[in-house]
C-alpha positions as CSV (number, residue, x, y, z in Angstrom):
1,M,61.9,134.6,-68.5
2,A,64.8,133.2,-70.5
3,I,65.7,130.1,-72.5
4,V,68.6,128.3,-70.9
5,N,70.6,125.9,-73.0
6,F,73.8,123.8,-72.3
7,K,76.2,123.8,-75.2
8,N,78.5,121.1,-73.7
9,N,81.6,122.7,-75.3
10,I,83.7,123.3,-72.2
11,E,85.6,120.7,-70.2
12,N,87.2,122.9,-67.5
13,V,86.0,126.0,-65.8
14,S,87.4,128.0,-62.8
15,I,84.9,129.7,-60.5
16,K,85.3,132.0,-57.5
17,L,82.3,131.5,-55.2
18,P,80.9,134.5,-53.2
19,A,81.9,135.0,-49.6
20,S,79.7,133.1,-47.1
21,K,76.9,135.5,-46.1
22,S,76.3,133.3,-43.1
23,I,79.8,133.9,-41.7
24,Y,79.9,137.6,-42.8
25,N,76.5,138.5,-41.4
26,R,77.4,137.0,-38.0
27,L,80.7,138.9,-37.9
28,L,78.9,142.1,-38.8
29,I,76.5,141.8,-35.9
30,L,79.4,141.1,-33.5
31,K,81.6,143.9,-34.8
32,Y,78.8,146.5,-34.6
33,L,77.4,145.4,-31.2
34,Y,80.7,145.2,-29.4
35,N,82.9,147.6,-31.4
36,L,85.3,144.8,-32.2
37,K,88.7,145.7,-33.6
38,F,89.0,143.1,-36.4
39,E,89.1,144.1,-40.1
40,L,86.8,142.1,-42.4
41,K,88.3,141.1,-45.8
42,N,86.5,139.4,-48.7
43,P,83.2,141.0,-47.9
44,S,80.0,139.3,-48.9
45,N,78.4,141.1,-51.9
46,T,75.1,139.3,-51.6
47,D,71.9,141.2,-51.3
48,D,71.4,140.0,-47.7
49,S,74.8,141.2,-46.5
50,I,74.5,144.5,-48.3
51,L,71.0,145.0,-46.7
52,L,72.3,144.1,-43.2
53,T,75.2,146.5,-43.5
54,R,72.9,149.3,-44.7
55,L,70.4,148.8,-41.9
56,L,73.1,148.6,-39.2
57,N,74.3,152.0,-40.4
58,S,70.9,153.6,-40.8
59,E,69.6,156.2,-38.4
60,K,66.0,155.7,-39.6
61,T,63.3,154.4,-37.2
62,Y,61.5,152.3,-39.9
63,L,63.7,149.7,-41.5
64,N,62.7,147.4,-44.4
65,C,64.2,143.9,-43.9
66,K,62.6,142.7,-47.2
67,N,62.5,138.9,-47.4
68,A,65.7,138.3,-45.4
69,G,65.2,136.0,-42.5
70,T,68.7,136.4,-41.1
71,V,68.5,140.2,-41.3
72,I,65.2,140.6,-39.4
73,R,65.9,138.0,-36.8
74,F,69.5,139.2,-36.0
75,L,68.4,142.8,-36.0
76,T,65.5,142.1,-33.7
77,A,67.9,140.8,-31.0
78,Y,70.5,143.5,-31.9
79,F,68.2,146.5,-31.4
80,A,66.6,145.0,-28.3
81,A,70.1,144.6,-26.8
82,K,71.1,148.1,-27.9
83,G,67.9,149.6,-26.4
84,E,67.0,151.3,-29.7
85,S,63.5,151.9,-30.9
86,K,63.0,150.5,-34.4
87,T,60.1,149.3,-36.5
88,L,61.1,146.3,-38.7
89,F,58.9,145.7,-41.7
90,C,59.3,143.3,-44.5
91,S,58.0,141.6,-47.7
92,V,54.7,139.8,-47.9
93,R,56.6,136.4,-47.8
94,M,58.5,137.4,-44.7
95,K,55.2,138.1,-42.9
96,K,54.6,134.3,-43.1
97,R,58.0,133.4,-41.7
98,P,58.0,133.0,-37.8
99,I,59.8,135.1,-35.3
100,G,57.7,134.3,-32.2
101,E,60.2,132.0,-30.4
102,L,62.9,134.8,-30.6
103,V,60.5,137.5,-29.5
104,N,59.3,135.5,-26.5
105,A,62.8,134.9,-25.3
106,L,63.7,138.6,-25.7
107,R,60.6,139.6,-23.8
108,E,61.7,137.3,-20.9
109,L,64.9,139.3,-20.9
110,G,63.0,142.5,-20.6
111,A,62.5,143.6,-24.2
112,D,59.4,145.6,-25.2
113,I,58.4,144.2,-28.6
114,E,55.0,144.3,-30.2
115,Y,53.6,142.6,-33.3
116,L,52.1,145.0,-35.8
117,K,50.0,142.5,-37.6
118,N,49.9,138.8,-36.8
119,E,51.1,137.3,-33.5
120,G,54.4,135.5,-33.9
121,F,55.3,137.1,-37.2
122,P,56.8,140.3,-38.6
123,P,56.4,143.2,-38.9
124,I,57.4,144.1,-35.3
125,K,58.1,147.2,-33.3
126,I,60.9,147.3,-30.8
127,N,60.4,150.0,-28.1
128,G,63.9,150.7,-26.8
129,N,62.8,152.0,-23.4
130,K,63.9,148.9,-21.4
131,K,67.3,147.5,-20.7
132,L,67.7,143.7,-21.0
133,H,68.7,141.8,-17.9
134,S,70.5,138.6,-17.4
135,K,68.6,135.4,-16.6
136,Q,68.2,131.9,-18.0
137,V,65.9,131.7,-21.0
138,E,64.6,128.6,-22.8
139,I,64.2,128.5,-26.6
140,K,63.1,125.9,-29.1
141,A,65.4,125.8,-32.1
142,N,63.3,123.3,-34.2
143,E,61.9,126.1,-36.4
144,S,65.1,128.1,-37.1
145,S,68.6,128.0,-35.8
146,Q,68.8,131.8,-36.3
147,F,66.7,132.3,-33.1
148,L,69.4,130.7,-31.0
149,S,72.3,132.3,-33.0
150,A,70.7,135.8,-32.4
151,L,70.4,135.2,-28.6
152,L,74.0,133.8,-28.5
153,M,75.4,136.9,-30.1
154,I,73.6,139.4,-27.8
155,G,74.3,137.3,-24.7
156,P,77.7,139.0,-23.9
157,A,76.0,142.4,-24.0
158,L,73.8,141.6,-21.0
159,P,74.9,142.7,-17.5
160,N,75.9,139.2,-16.4
161,G,75.9,137.3,-19.6
162,L,73.2,134.9,-20.6
163,N,72.2,131.2,-20.0
164,I,70.2,129.6,-22.7
165,K,68.4,126.2,-22.3
166,V,67.8,124.4,-25.6
167,P,65.6,121.4,-24.7
168,D,64.6,120.2,-28.1
169,K,66.3,119.1,-31.3
170,I,68.2,121.8,-33.1
171,M,67.5,122.2,-36.8
172,S,70.5,123.2,-38.8
173,K,72.9,122.6,-35.8
174,P,76.0,123.3,-37.9
175,Y,74.9,127.0,-38.1
176,I,74.8,127.1,-34.3
177,D,78.3,125.6,-34.3
178,M,79.4,128.3,-36.7
179,T,78.1,131.1,-34.4
180,L,79.9,129.6,-31.4
181,T,83.1,129.2,-33.3
182,L,83.1,132.8,-34.6
183,M,82.4,134.1,-31.1
184,K,85.1,132.0,-29.5
185,Q,87.6,133.1,-32.2
186,N,86.9,136.7,-31.3
187,G,87.4,136.4,-27.5
188,F,83.9,135.5,-26.3
189,E,83.7,133.0,-23.4
190,I,81.1,130.3,-23.9
191,F,80.5,127.1,-22.0
192,Q,78.2,124.2,-22.8
193,K,76.8,121.9,-20.1
194,G,74.2,119.5,-21.5
195,E,71.1,121.5,-22.6
196,I,72.6,124.8,-21.1
197,I,74.8,127.2,-23.1
198,E,76.5,129.8,-20.8
199,V,77.6,133.0,-22.5
200,S,79.8,135.2,-20.3
201,K,79.7,139.0,-20.2
202,F,81.9,140.6,-22.9
203,K,85.4,141.6,-21.9
204,P,86.7,144.3,-24.2
205,E,90.3,143.3,-23.4
206,N,89.7,140.0,-25.2
207,S,89.1,141.8,-28.5
208,K,92.1,141.7,-30.8
209,A,93.0,143.9,-33.7
210,T,93.2,141.3,-36.4
211,T,92.2,140.6,-40.0
212,I,89.4,138.1,-40.8
213,V,89.0,136.8,-44.4
214,T,85.5,135.5,-45.0
215,E,85.5,132.0,-46.4
216,P,83.9,131.4,-49.8
217,D,80.4,130.0,-49.5
218,W,80.1,126.2,-49.4
219,S,76.3,126.4,-49.7
220,A,76.9,127.7,-53.3
221,A,79.3,124.8,-54.1
222,V,76.4,122.3,-54.2
223,F,75.2,123.8,-57.5
224,W,78.5,123.0,-59.1
225,V,78.4,119.5,-57.8
226,E,75.0,119.2,-59.4
227,I,76.2,120.6,-62.7
228,V,79.2,118.2,-62.8
229,F,76.9,115.3,-62.0
230,F,74.6,116.2,-64.9
231,A,77.3,117.1,-67.5
232,K,79.3,114.5,-69.4
233,N,82.9,115.8,-69.1
234,L,82.9,119.0,-67.1
235,K,85.5,119.6,-64.4
236,V,85.1,122.7,-62.1
237,V,87.8,124.4,-60.1
238,L,86.6,126.5,-57.1
239,K,89.3,129.1,-56.4
240,N,90.6,129.7,-52.9
241,Q,88.1,127.2,-51.4
242,N,89.2,125.4,-48.3
243,L,88.2,121.9,-47.2
244,N,88.9,122.9,-43.6
245,S,85.8,125.0,-43.1
246,I,83.6,126.1,-40.2
247,Q,80.6,125.9,-42.6
248,G,78.4,122.9,-42.0
249,D,77.5,122.8,-45.7
250,S,81.1,121.7,-46.5
251,V,79.5,118.2,-45.8
252,I,78.8,118.3,-49.6
253,V,82.3,116.9,-50.0
254,Q,81.1,113.6,-48.5
255,L,77.5,113.7,-49.9
256,A,78.8,114.2,-53.4
257,L,80.5,110.8,-53.3
258,H,77.0,109.1,-53.3
259,F,76.5,110.6,-56.8
260,G,80.0,109.5,-58.0
261,I,81.3,113.1,-57.7
262,L,84.7,113.7,-56.2
263,V,85.4,117.0,-54.4
264,R,89.1,117.2,-53.6
265,K,91.8,119.8,-52.7
266,S,94.4,120.9,-55.2
267,G,96.7,123.5,-53.7
268,K,94.6,126.5,-52.6
269,N,91.7,125.3,-54.8
270,I,89.0,122.7,-54.8
271,I,88.4,120.5,-57.9
272,I,84.9,118.9,-58.6
273,S,85.0,116.1,-61.1
274,K,83.4,112.7,-61.8
275,S,84.9,109.9,-59.7
276,K,86.2,106.7,-61.2
277,K,83.9,104.9,-58.8
278,N,80.3,104.4,-59.8
279,A,77.6,106.4,-58.0
280,D,76.1,104.8,-55.0
281,I,72.8,106.7,-54.7
282,K,71.4,106.7,-51.1
283,T,67.7,106.0,-50.9
284,D,67.2,107.5,-47.4
285,W,68.2,111.2,-46.9
286,D,68.0,113.3,-43.8
287,F,68.6,117.0,-44.4
288,K,68.0,118.2,-40.8
289,N,71.6,119.6,-40.5
290,Y,72.0,120.9,-44.0
291,P,68.6,122.1,-45.4
292,D,70.2,124.7,-47.7
293,L,71.7,121.8,-49.7
294,A,68.3,120.0,-50.0
295,P,66.9,121.7,-53.2
296,A,69.9,120.9,-55.3
297,L,70.4,117.4,-53.9
298,I,66.7,116.5,-54.3
299,V,66.9,117.6,-58.0
300,M,70.0,115.4,-58.3
301,L,68.1,112.5,-56.9
302,A,65.3,113.1,-59.4
303,A,67.8,113.1,-62.3
304,S,69.2,109.8,-61.0
305,K,65.8,108.2,-61.8
306,T,65.7,106.7,-58.4
307,K,63.2,106.2,-55.5
308,A,64.1,107.8,-52.2
309,T,62.8,108.8,-48.8
310,V,63.6,112.4,-47.7
311,R,63.4,113.6,-44.1
312,G,64.5,116.7,-42.1
313,I,63.1,119.3,-44.6
314,E,60.4,120.7,-42.2
315,T,62.1,124.1,-42.2
316,L,62.0,124.4,-46.0
317,K,58.3,125.5,-45.7
318,I,59.4,128.7,-44.0
319,K,62.3,129.7,-46.2
320,E,62.1,132.4,-49.0
321,S,59.4,130.2,-50.5
322,D,57.8,126.9,-49.4
323,R,60.7,125.1,-50.9
324,S,59.3,121.5,-50.4
325,N,56.1,122.3,-52.3
326,A,58.1,124.3,-54.9
327,L,60.2,121.2,-55.6
328,K,57.0,119.1,-55.7
329,N,55.4,121.3,-58.2
330,E,58.4,121.8,-60.5
331,L,59.7,118.2,-60.5
332,K,56.2,117.1,-61.5
333,K,56.9,118.8,-64.8
334,C,59.7,116.2,-65.2
335,N,57.4,113.2,-64.4
336,V,58.7,113.0,-60.9
337,I,56.4,112.3,-57.9
338,F,57.4,114.0,-54.7
339,T,54.9,113.6,-51.9
340,E,54.6,114.0,-48.1
341,E,53.1,111.7,-45.6
342,N,53.5,111.9,-41.8
343,G,56.5,114.2,-42.0
344,Y,58.3,112.0,-44.6
345,W,58.7,112.8,-48.2
346,T,58.9,110.1,-50.9
347,L,60.5,110.6,-54.3
348,D,59.7,108.5,-57.3
349,A,61.8,109.7,-60.2
350,T,61.8,106.5,-62.3
351,K,60.1,108.3,-65.2
352,F,62.3,111.4,-65.0
353,K,62.5,113.4,-68.2
354,V,63.1,117.0,-69.1
355,K,61.0,118.0,-72.0
356,K,62.2,120.7,-74.4
357,Y,61.2,124.2,-73.3
358,T,59.8,123.1,-69.9
359,A,58.9,126.3,-68.1
360,F,60.1,126.3,-64.5
361,K,59.0,128.8,-61.8
362,N,61.6,130.0,-59.3
363,Y,59.1,131.2,-56.7
364,Y,61.3,134.3,-56.2
365,D,63.7,131.9,-54.3
366,H,67.4,131.9,-55.0
367,R,68.0,128.3,-54.1
368,I,65.0,127.0,-56.1
369,A,66.2,128.9,-59.1
370,M,69.8,127.6,-58.8
371,A,68.7,124.0,-58.2
372,L,66.4,124.0,-61.3
373,A,68.6,125.9,-63.8
374,P,71.1,123.0,-64.3
375,L,68.3,120.8,-65.7
376,A,69.1,122.7,-69.0
377,I,71.9,120.2,-69.4
378,F,69.2,117.6,-70.3
379,N,67.2,119.9,-72.6
380,K,66.5,123.5,-73.2
381,I,64.4,125.0,-70.4
382,V,62.6,128.3,-69.7
383,I,63.2,130.0,-66.3
384,S,63.4,133.5,-64.9
385,T,67.0,134.6,-64.7
386,G,66.3,137.9,-62.9
387,K,67.9,139.3,-59.7
388,V,66.7,136.5,-57.4
389,C,70.1,134.9,-57.1
390,K,71.7,138.1,-55.9
391,K,70.5,137.1,-52.5
392,S,73.3,134.6,-52.0
393,Y,75.2,134.2,-55.3
394,P,75.2,137.4,-57.4
395,D,77.3,136.1,-60.3
396,Y,75.4,132.8,-60.7
397,W,74.1,133.4,-64.2
398,K,77.4,134.8,-65.4
399,H,79.2,131.8,-64.0
400,L,76.7,129.5,-65.8
401,E,77.6,131.1,-69.1
402,K,81.3,130.7,-68.3
403,A,80.6,126.9,-67.8
404,G,79.0,126.5,-71.2
405,F,75.4,127.5,-70.6
406,E,73.6,129.8,-73.1
407,I,71.1,132.2,-71.7
408,I,68.7,133.8,-74.2
409,N,66.6,136.6,-72.7
């Protein structure tokens, strides 16, 4: 645990955000599965990407996917498509995060996958004794968009491609759009007809020898929007950040305006600063398409001392922690009431206050830790500053210090 304090002695800070692990991890799967010729620059140095790279290169039969949802879901489809026998085990928390929809779809395609503990959840064993065949499969994407992304990426490896029917609402749809965009950019042929996504068999001649530079992570930018909102005079420059992004979380540019924060382009960079216009805090929020932004934005709503209704955070329960309940518990320490009823969450932050040396738990969850740490701007807080943020933002604590925070271990 560490004491985090904000000295408020810096007015301008320049930050280089980490490469998007969402983009990088998808490109890794495509590169390894189809032997694509592109060169990857600006690699992601996050724990998830390092782990995925290591496991893709491993010749071991037993692979530890830890608490990395993307890693275990993408590798389940990857090894099934490759016909390799692997046992994928994981952390205690990951054993509570579902994988059943993906396994059901892969079994329909001919995969031999067995659960080693609880039905529908990791750990799993992939018996690589069967080749996948082409047919139409149906998958629900209301639990995790990663199930659909995993199927899309292995579709071109099947003998005649793959047709996927998606009948229900898609949670985190921008991540599906990201997968489709990256595949199309690399020569894969994909067609959408209503509920059906048609993925054609891979044509090696469509692969080009090119260089792909991974975009900086827009999901990490929300924490700097939060910090600028809380601080009095801080202006943040995000280096080499592009407004024209394939990342759905770049929507933070528009969402920030509700808090009176301007996110604008300046040459090759992005500047985050307070707008001259007053904040117009929304009271009805739907995070269905950008759940990774929810923790920081909900904490911002709390600090606004407002009342609000929050929807579309069903998937937060199956992330690295139960994020909705984590926020409920920790915001309660700031006199904020955050409660659920019939799928809707209501926030009452009219009595928001951060008491000196409030001790916050991070639930071993990177996004919870990064959403709560900026509350030190209001008063000294206590929070764990360990390795948890390395999952998506390895230099987070160093960057906080650069921006005027003091961290006393």
